[in-house]
C-alpha positions as CSV (number, residue, x, y, z in Angstrom):
1,M,-0.2,-0.1,0.2
2,N,1.6,3.5,-0.9
3,L,0.4,6.7,1.3
4,C,2.1,10.0,0.5
5,V,2.5,11.3,4.3
6,N,3.5,14.7,4.5
7,G,4.6,15.2,1.2
8,Q,6.6,11.7,1.2
9,S,5.9,8.7,-0.9
10,R,5.6,5.9,1.8
11,D,5.0,2.3,0.7
12,Y,3.3,-0.2,3.4
13,P,3.3,-4.2,3.1
14,T,-0.1,-3.9,5.0
15,S,-3.3,-2.0,5.3
16,L,-3.1,0.3,8.6
17,N,-5.6,2.4,10.2
18,V,-4.5,5.6,11.1
19,E,-4.0,4.6,14.5
20,Q,-1.6,2.0,13.6
21,L,-0.1,4.2,10.8
22,L,0.8,6.9,14.3
23,A,2.3,4.0,15.9
24,T,4.4,2.6,12.7
25,L,5.6,6.6,12.9
26,E,6.1,7.0,16.5
27,L,4.1,10.1,16.8
28,N,1.7,10.4,20.0
29,R,-1.7,10.3,18.8
30,D,-2.2,13.0,21.8
31,Q,0.3,15.3,19.9
32,V,-0.4,15.4,16.3
33,V,-3.4,16.3,14.1
34,V,-4.1,14.8,11.3
35,E,-5.6,15.5,7.6
36,L,-6.3,12.6,5.5
37,N,-7.1,13.6,2.1
38,R,-7.7,17.3,2.8
39,E,-9.9,16.3,5.6
40,I,-9.2,17.0,9.4
41,L,-9.8,14.1,11.1
42,V,-11.1,13.6,15.0
43,A,-8.6,12.1,17.1
44,D,-11.0,9.6,18.8
45,K,-12.0,8.1,15.6
46,Y,-8.3,7.4,14.1
47,V,-8.9,3.3,15.3
48,D,-11.8,3.3,13.0
49,I,-10.5,4.9,9.8
50,Q,-9.0,2.3,7.5
51,L,-6.2,3.7,5.0
52,K,-6.2,2.8,1.3
53,D,-3.7,2.9,-1.3
54,G,-2.9,6.1,-2.6
55,D,-4.1,8.2,0.0
56,T,-2.6,11.6,1.0
57,L,-2.4,12.5,4.7
58,E,-0.8,15.3,6.6
59,I,0.3,15.2,10.1
60,I,0.9,18.1,12.4
61,Q,2.9,17.8,15.3
62,F,2.5,20.0,18.4
63,V,6.3,21.3,19.7
64,G,6.7,22.9,23.0
65,G,9.0,25.5,23.7
66,G,9.6,28.5,25.7
């Protein structure tokens, strides 16, 4: 399965839901916002949203600082 994540094409051997993708990328679901095919997703639904070949995702991570 091929996904475009933050402008980069990435291949994955199996289908994933959004929650699994974040785990693969070692991202904490509470510290990101995910946009799938130009639609912002609700974090509570990440486990229910199955990704499809050719999907485009933008993942924005919150970073603390001072």
